[in-house]
N, C-alpha and C positions, 0 to 999 in steps of 0.2 A: 787139341785144338780141333773146332769144328771145320770141316771143309768148306771152304768159300764156294757159293753158287754164283754162277752168272747165268745171263738170260739173252738169248738171241733175239735182235731187235727184228719188227716186221719189214721185209724188204720185197716180198713176193706180190702177186698180181691181185691177190684178193684185198690189199690194205692200199688205203690211201695214205701217200708217203706224208704230205704236209700235215695231217691231220693225226694219224693214228701212230706215227713214230714218237711225237712228244707225249702222247696221251699215254702209250705203252712205258715210255721211259719213265715219266713222272710216277707212274703205278708201281714200276718194279722197284725202283727205289724206296717208294712206302712201304712195298710188302717186305723188303728186306735184302733182296737181291745186293750182292757185293759189285757186281760188275755188268756192263751191257756190251754187246757184241754183234760184229757184221761178218759178212763174208763176200767174197767177190766171185761173180761170174759175169763175163763180158757179153756174151751172145749164146744162143741156142741153134746149133747148124741145123738145117733141113734140106737134104735129109743129113743124118749124122755120118760122117766120114771116119769116126772112130768110137768106140765105145767109152763109158763112163769109166774115167782114170785110165783111159788108153787100153783098157780090157777088152778083146773082142768081143761083141754081141751082148754086152751089158749095157742096157738102155740108160740113156739120161733121164733123171726125176723131171716129171712134168714141171715142178717147181723153179727149174731152171730157166723156163722160158721167159721169166720176166723177174729179175733181180735188180734192185735200185742200186745205185752207186754206192758204195760203202763210205767213202768220206763224207759225202752230204748226208748220209743216213746219220753217222757219228756226230755230225756237226749239229743237226736238228736235236738229238739226244742231250748233246752237251749243253745247248742253251737253255734247257728246262730242268736239269739236274745239278745237284751240288756235291754229292758224296762220291756216287758209284763211279768206279774206272772204266774207262772206255777202251775196246779192244777190237782187234781185228783178228779172225781166225778162218781164212788168212786174206790178206792182200796178195794178190798174183804180182810180186814186185817186177819181174821182167816186162810186165806189161805197161810200165810207168817209167818216164825220164827219171833217173835218179834225184837230180837236183830238185825238180818240181816236188817230186814225191817227200824229200826232206824237209822241204821248206812248209808245204802243207801240213804235214804231221807237226812240226815245231809250231806253226800258229794254232793249231787245234788244241796242243797241249799249254800253249800259253794262255790262250782262251778259257779252258777249263780249269785253269788251276792246277796243271800238273797230274792229270787223271789218264793221259794215253798208254796204252800198251800197244806197241807196233809188232804185230804178228804177221811174218811175212812167210811166203811159199814160193816155189818154181812153177807151180802148176803144171797140166799135163797136155791141154787142149791145143792141138795144131790149129784149128780154126781161130782161136783166139789168137794165137801168136800171129797168123797171118793178119788178122784185122788191127792188133794192137802192139805185138812185140816189137821192142826195138832192136832185137838182135833174133836170128832163127832161133828155133826151140832148142835146138842141139846146143846152143852156148847158154842156157838159162842159168847154170851154175855160176859161170863167170859174171853173168849180168847180176846174179843176186850178190856176189862177192863185191861187187862195184856198188851198188846200192847201199850194203851196210857201210862201206868206207865213206860215201859220201855223206850219208846220213850223220856218221859220228864226227865227219869234219864240219858239216852245216852246223850241228848242234853244239859244236864247241865254241871256244873263244875266238875272236876276231883278232887278226884276220885270218880268214878262213883261206885254204891252200889245198888244192886236190889236183893231181894230174893222174888221170886213167884213161883206159880206151874209149869210154863214152862221155865223160866229162872233163873239162878243164877249168880249175879256178885259180889264177895265178896268185891274187892276194886280194881279197874283197871283205868290207862288213857284209855279213847276211843276217837279218833279224826278220822277225822276232825270234829270240831265242827261247827254248822249251823251258816251262817253269823249274824243271829237274831233269836229270838224266833220263831219256825214255827208254824204258826197257825194251830190247828187241828179243822176241821169241820166234822160232824157227819151227816150221812143220819138217819133219826130218824122219826118214823109215829107212834109209840105206846107212850102211857104213861110211861112205864119203860124207853124205849129209850130217851124220852124227859127229865127224870129225869138225866139219865147219862150225856145229852148234857148239862143242864142247870149247872148242880155241875162239870162237868170236862172238856168240850169242849169250844172252842173258837166260834163256829158258826155252823149254820144249812143249809143242803144242801136238799131241798124239790125239788120234779119234778113237772112238768106242768101237773097235773092231773084234773085242772079245777079251774078257779079263784075263786069262792066261797069256793071251799074246802081249797086251800091254804091259803086265807086269814083268813079262820075260824082256821086253824092249827097254822098260825102265830099269832092270837090273844090269842090262848090257850097256846103256848108256853111262850108268853111274860108274861102272868099271873101267870104261873108256875114259872118265874123267879123271879117275885115279892113276891111270897110267898115263895120262898126257899132263899130270902134275896140276890140275885146275883146284884151286882152292874155293872159290867162290861156288855156292850152293846154285843148282839148275831149278829155275821156277819151272813150274809145271801146270797148264790148264789143258784138261781133257775136253775135247768137243764131243757131244753126244747128239745125234740128230733123232730126235724123239719123235714117233707116230701115236699120237694120244688117242684113246678111244675110250666111248662112255663107259662099255662093259668090258669085262676081262678079255684078253684075247686068249681064246683056247683051241685055235687051228694049228695045224702042224708046223713047224719050223719056225717057232716065234723069234724074232731077231731080238737082240737087247735093245730094250727102250721101245719096244712096241707093246701097246696095250694100255691097261687101265692105269689110272696113277697109284694104284698100289703096286703093280706090275713095274714101272718105272722108276718108282723109289726102291724096289729090290734090286733092282740092277744098279742102282746108285750107290746103294750099300755096299754093294759086292766092289765096287770101283772105287769107292771112298777107302775101303780096305787095302789097298795096293800102297796108299801112303801119298798120293798126288794132292796136291796143296788146294786145287780148285778144279771144279766142273762146271763147263759153259753148257747148259740146257738149251737146244735150239728146237722149241714147240710149234713154230709158225706154221709149217707146210701141212699139218693135220688141222688147224684151226679154220672155221669158216670166215672170222672176222675177227677185228680186235677186240670185241667185247669177250668173245670166247677165249682168244688167246690170254687177255687178262685173268680170266676166272681159273683156267686150267694152271696158268704159272702160279697163282696165289695158293691153290690147291696141292700143287708139286712142292712147292716150298714149304708149307705148313707140314705136309706130311713127312717130307724129307727131313726136317729139323726134329720133328718127333721121333722120327726114326734113329736118330743120333747122328745124322750126317751134317 
């Protein structure tokens, strides 16, 4: 079966949110993309108090200066599409109150006819936690656990009951309910996060950090699932942040998914060989505007399918 392909929606500064998100969403569905995706960045600290991903000296991408709210972006896309699934890779769960996030995702799923994929992570930015975190960053894993618990409770049958450190629901009707059980996928790259994923989530959201590294982590995750007695398959959606160029990139140290359409598709073929079921291609940062984004998205999709992806 061909690998499913998703497209990142335009959230950055060069796009008009109200005009370009619906336009790109409709076009992506018409092209044949299987899903549409958003990510979350709450702010861009100046000066930066820590590097990207918390790595000392690694600069934040300029595209992070302006990132539209992910749930607003997905809602705009949901209103103009009928088939494509609508996912987040990722929502930084501890920046949201669990009950409100659960209700927002349920409402979006009900409105879209059951197309939402809840991709969640813990984030890494101390500045974002200072501005919006509901608990200190050191407690982010415990907050994510409660977000999952509250989502499962709110999305389940009434009366809803939940008692936890952050949320108390003694007994209540909470609606609307999702159109179907919303899958929860987690960004996980450490043994503790893998255990949470295997025990509590529906799938995994790796990033394109290198074919061998992703393949190794995927093997380790499946081995862990077998050890812990998991019977359900683990869904997989790989995020790739592409940097498209009109001409092939021939400089030193080309990164994965950097360069021409043919180079990007060559990388897609390699990652598809790992056996991941879906690849999300985010092309927005290197496009000048929505017109270019749509053209490149169509070219990448056509070339990838011709290459057997």
